[in-house]
C-alpha positions in Angstrom: 0.0 0.0 0.0 1.3 3.5 -0.9 0.1 6.6 1.0 1.0 10.0 -0.4 1.2 13.0 1.8 1.4 16.3 -0.1 3.1 19.1 1.6 3.9 22.8 1.1 7.7 23.0 1.4 7.8 26.0 3.7 4.7 25.3 5.8 4.8 24.6 9.5 1.4 22.9 9.2 3.0 20.5 6.7 5.7 19.7 9.2 3.2 18.7 11.9 1.0 16.8 9.4 3.9 14.7 8.3 4.8 13.7 11.8 1.2 12.9 12.7 0.6 10.7 9.6 3.8 8.7 10.1 3.0 8.0 13.7 -0.5 7.0 12.9 0.3 4.7 10.0 3.7 3.4 11.1 4.7 2.4 7.5 7.6 0.0 6.7 9.1 2.7 4.5 9.0 6.5 4.6 9.9 7.8 1.2 10.9 11.5 0.9 11.1 13.9 -2.1 14.9 14.3 -1.8 18.1 13.0 -3.5 21.4 12.3 -1.7 22.9 15.7 -2.5 19.9 17.7 -1.3 19.6 15.7 1.9 23.3 16.2 2.6 22.9 19.9 2.1 19.9 20.1 4.4 21.8 18.2 7.2 25.3 19.6 7.0 25.0 22.9 5.0 28.3 21.9 3.4 29.2 23.2 -0.1 32.3 22.8 -2.3 34.7 25.7 -2.9 33.4 28.2 -5.5 36.1 27.2 -8.1 35.2 23.5 -7.8 31.5 24.4 -8.2 32.2 26.4 -11.4 34.2 23.5 -12.8 31.4 21.1 -12.2 28.3 23.2 -13.2 27.3 25.2 -16.2 27.2 28.8 -14.9 23.7 29.3 -16.4 22.4 26.2 -14.7 24.1 27.3 -11.4 22.5 30.8 -11.6 19.1 29.2 -12.3 19.4 26.9 -9.2 20.7 29.7 -7.0 17.7 31.9 -7.9 15.3 29.0 -7.2 16.9 28.3 -3.8 17.1 31.9 -2.9 13.4 32.3 -3.6 12.6 29.3 -1.3 14.8 30.7 1.4 13.2 34.1 1.1 9.7 32.6 1.4 10.7 30.3 4.2 12.1 33.2 6.3 8.9 35.1 5.8 6.8 32.3 7.4 9.5 31.1 9.8 10.0 27.7 8.2 13.1 26.8 6.3 12.8 24.8 3.0 13.0 21.1 3.5 11.9 21.2 7.2 9.0 18.8 6.5 11.4 16.3 4.8 13.8 16.4 7.8 10.8 16.0 10.1 9.7 12.9 8.1 13.1 11.3 8.4 13.1 12.0 12.2 9.6 10.6 12.6 10.5 7.5 10.5 13.3 6.8 13.0 10.9 7.1 15.9 8.5 4.5 14.5 11.3 2.2 13.2 10.6 2.8 9.5 13.1 2.6 6.7 13.9 5.9 5.0 14.2 6.0 1.2 15.1 9.0 -1.1 12.9 8.9 -4.2 13.6 12.1 -6.1 15.8 12.3 -9.2 19.3 13.8 -8.8 18.9 17.5 -8.7 21.8 18.0 -11.1 20.1 15.9 -13.7 16.8 17.8 -13.3 18.4 21.2 -13.6 20.5 20.3 -16.6 17.6 18.7 -18.4 15.4 21.8 -17.6 18.1 24.3 -18.6 18.8 22.5 -21.9 15.2 22.5 -22.9 14.4 26.1 -22.1 14.3 28.6 -24.9 16.0 32.0 -24.3 12.5 33.6 -24.0 11.5 31.0 -21.4 14.7 31.5 -19.4 14.3 35.3 -19.4 10.6 35.0 -18.5 11.4 32.6 -15.7 14.1 34.8 -14.2 11.6 37.7 -14.3 8.9 35.7 -12.5 11.4 34.6 -9.8 12.6 38.1 -9.2 9.0 39.4 -8.9 8.1 36.6 -6.5 10.9 37.7 -4.2 8.8 40.8 -3.2 5.8 39.0 -1.9 4.7 39.6 1.7 4.3 37.2 4.6 0.5 37.5 4.5 0.5 36.7 0.7 2.7 33.6 1.3 0.5 32.3 4.2 -2.6 32.8 2.1 -1.0 30.9 -0.8 0.1 28.0 1.5 -3.5 27.6 2.7 -4.8 27.7 -0.9 -2.4 25.0 -2.0 -4.4 22.5 0.0 -7.3 23.2 -2.4 -7.0 20.8 -5.3 -8.5 23.2 -7.8 -6.2 26.0 -6.9 -3.2 23.8 -7.0 -4.2 22.7 -10.5 -4.5 26.3 -11.5 -0.9 27.0 -10.3 0.5 24.0 -12.2 -1.4 25.1 -15.3 0.1 28.6 -15.0 3.6 27.0 -14.9 2.8 24.9 -17.9 1.7 28.0 -19.8 4.7 30.0 -18.7 7.1 27.3 -19.7 5.9 24.0 -21.1 9.5 22.6 -21.1 10.0 23.5 -17.4 6.7 22.0 -16.4 7.6 18.8 -18.2 11.0 18.4 -16.6 10.3 19.8 -13.1 6.9 18.2 -12.6 5.9 15.5 -15.0 9.2 13.8 -15.4 9.8 13.8 -11.6 6.2 12.6 -11.0 7.0 9.6 -13.2 10.4 9.0 -11.6 9.1 9.1 -8.1 6.1 6.9 -9.0 8.5 4.2 -10.4 10.5 4.4 -7.2 7.4 4.0 -5.0 6.1 1.0 -6.9 9.5 -0.7 -6.5 9.5 0.1 -2.7 6.0 -1.3 -2.4 7.0 -4.5 -4.1 9.9 -4.9 -1.7 8.6 -3.7 1.6 4.8 -3.5 1.5 3.5 -0.3 3.2 5.1 3.0 2.0 4.3 6.5 3.1 5.6 9.1 0.6 6.2 12.7 1.6 6.2 14.9 -1.5 5.4 18.5 -2.5 1.7 19.0 -3.0 2.2 19.8 -6.7 3.4 16.2 -7.2 0.7 14.3 -5.4 -1.9 14.1 -8.2 0.7 13.4 -10.9 2.3 10.6 -8.9 -1.0 9.1 -8.2 -1.9 9.0 -11.9 1.3 7.2 -12.7 0.7 4.7 -9.9 -2.7 3.9 -11.3 -1.2 3.7 -14.8 2.3 2.3 -14.4 2.5 1.4 -18.2 2.8 5.2 -18.8 6.0 5.5 -16.8 9.0 6.0 -19.2 12.1 3.9 -18.6 14.2 5.3 -15.8 17.2 5.4 -18.1 15.3 7.9 -20.3 14.4 10.1 -17.3 17.9 10.2 -15.9 19.8 10.7 -19.2 22.0 13.9 -19.1 21.4 16.2 -22.0 25.1 16.5 -22.7 25.2 12.9 -23.8 22.9 13.6 -26.8 23.8 15.1 -30.2 22.4 18.6 -30.8 22.8 21.3 -33.4 24.1 23.7 -30.7 26.7 21.2 -29.6 27.8 20.8 -33.2 28.0 24.6 -33.7 30.1 24.9 -30.6 32.9 23.0 -32.3 32.1 23.9 -36.0 32.1 27.7 -35.6 35.6 27.9 -34.1 37.0 25.4 -36.6 35.4 27.4 -39.5 36.8 30.7 -38.2 40.4 29.3 -37.9 40.1 27.8 -41.3 38.9 31.0 -42.8 41.7 33.1 -41.4 44.3 30.4 -42.3 43.0 30.3 -45.9 43.1 34.1 -46.1 46.7 34.2 -45.0 47.6 31.4 -47.4 46.1 33.3 -50.3 47.8 36.6 -49.3 44.5 38.4 -48.4 45.2 41.1 -45.7 43.7 40.0 -42.3 45.1 42.8 -40.0 41.9 44.8 -39.9 39.8 41.6 -39.5 41.9 40.4 -36.6 41.7 43.8 -34.9 37.9 43.8 -35.3 37.7 40.2 -34.0 39.6 41.3 -30.9 37.5 44.4 -30.3 34.2 42.5 -30.9 35.0 40.0 -28.2 37.0 42.1 -25.7 34.6 45.0 -25.4 31.4 43.1 -24.8 33.1 40.7 -22.3 34.7 43.6 -20.4 31.4 45.4 -20.2 29.5 42.3 -19.2 31.8 41.6 -16.3 31.5 45.1 -15.1 27.7 44.8 -15.3 28.0 41.8 -13.0 29.9 44.2 -10.6 33.1 42.4 -11.1 36.5 44.0 -10.5 38.4 45.8 -13.2 41.1 43.1 -13.0 38.4 40.4 -13.6 36.9 42.3 -16.5 40.4 42.7 -18.0 41.1 39.0 -17.6 37.9 38.0 -19.3 38.4 40.5 -22.1 41.9 39.3 -22.8 40.9 35.7 -22.8 37.7 36.2 -24.9 39.2 36.3 -28.4 41.1 33.1 -27.8 38.5 31.1 -25.8 36.0 31.9 -28.5 38.1 29.7 -30.8 38.4 26.9 -28.2 35.1 25.1 -27.4 36.7 23.6 -24.3 37.4 27.0 -22.7 35.3 30.0 -21.8 36.2 33.7 -21.1 33.9 33.8 -18.1 36.0 31.1 -16.4 39.1 33.3 -16.5 37.1 36.3 -15.2 35.5 34.2 -12.5 38.7 32.7 -11.3 40.3 36.1 -11.0 37.2 37.4 -9.2 37.2 34.5 -6.8 40.9 35.1 -5.9 40.4 38.9 -5.6 37.3 38.6 -3.3 38.8 35.7 -1.3 35.6 33.6 -1.5 35.2 31.0 1.2 33.1 27.9 1.6 31.0 29.8 4.0 30.2 32.4 1.3 29.0 29.5 -1.0 26.8 28.2 1.8 25.3 31.6 2.4 24.7 32.1 -1.3 22.4 29.0 -1.4 20.4 30.3 1.5 20.3 34.0 0.6 16.8 35.6 0.8 16.5 37.8 -2.3 18.6 39.6 -4.9 19.9 42.3 -2.6 21.4 39.7 -0.3 22.7 37.7 -3.3 24.4 40.7 -4.8 26.2 41.3 -1.5 27.4 37.7 -1.5 31.0 37.2 -2.8 30.4 33.7 -4.1 27.3 34.9 -6.1 29.3 37.7 -7.6 31.8 35.1 -8.9 29.0 33.0 -10.5 27.4 36.1 -12.0 30.8 37.3 -13.4 31.4 33.9 -14.9 28.0 33.7 -16.5 27.9 37.2 -17.9 31.5 37.0 -19.0 30.6 33.9 -21.1 27.6 35.8 -22.4 29.7 38.8 -23.5 32.1 36.5 -25.3 29.3 34.7 -27.1 27.9 38.1 -28.1 31.3 39.0 -29.6 31.2 35.9 -31.8 27.6 36.8 -32.9 28.7 40.3 -33.8 31.7 39.1 -35.7 29.6 37.0 -38.1 28.4 40.0 -40.2 31.3 42.4 -39.3 34.4 40.1 -39.7 33.7 36.7 -41.1 31.3 37.5 -43.9 33.4 40.4 -45.3 36.6 38.3 -45.0 34.8 35.5 -46.9 33.7 38.0 -49.6 37.4 39.1 -50.0 38.5 35.5 -50.3 35.9 34.8 -53.0 37.0 38.0 -54.8 40.6 37.0 -54.6 
């Protein structure tokens, strides 16, 4: 038998309800909507150094996850409950009744990377706008929303709004995880019998639908596949454009076509946007210079990025500590984030990369096409 308890992640009422249901039912297994990384973060608050974090994560994905966590932290502070409290309460209550604890959510890194890879630029910008606007809600508005989330019809409206705002995000954050958690619950039921699952209220209905129709659950291999393992046009262009640029300049030199002006313009097109982008991220002048100097070369190497150089310089100049990283993930709003040294490094890295990419885009009509035309004429 599988019992699903839907919770609001920052609700004190949810914490109490979880404890009560576990003590009433005394299930063999308490399954919680967590993965190992998130559970470790809730328990220890430990985070890797910022340089290691930037090496492991795409800066855009990292920014996306920071904004999501910052929003949850902000809302949790308003109502006096930290995100994840009901999950920790479920684990504690499971120990009190002698139940086994199982983590049933998909690895957060897989979810974020799959979501980020499927979002269009318009969806990404729209989502950031929505997250920033939500950061200004009041305690009264949050408490009202928490109460309304218990209403099935209201919850359905909220999920429909998410699906309308970003169908790709809804598919990855909600439907895919519903299917993944349902598969895990069915497996636990077969092995242990009675299972009580503690999940966000937005997942309860979807999980139940998959439990009633297990044939609709996609293979777990499909749900956990990293987007980087698949071929894509963007991935091809990442390698093809630098190769084409190098080949174009090499051919021009071989044929005796003057390239001095084209090289100077290529340098300016990359250095100026990257320098400005790092300054917009409130990076130091030294970080902006490092990113700008690296940009013309890193744009020709798909394995490097200008933002990395700017970010590493920024991290060393600001002397970012592991504590800064931990505070970044629990910051309650953009003001607090912008005062955080670790977040500044992430922002510098992300915008530095964006500035360099803009330089390549600008160079297409101003450098590459004119040089090609001269080659054809020669």
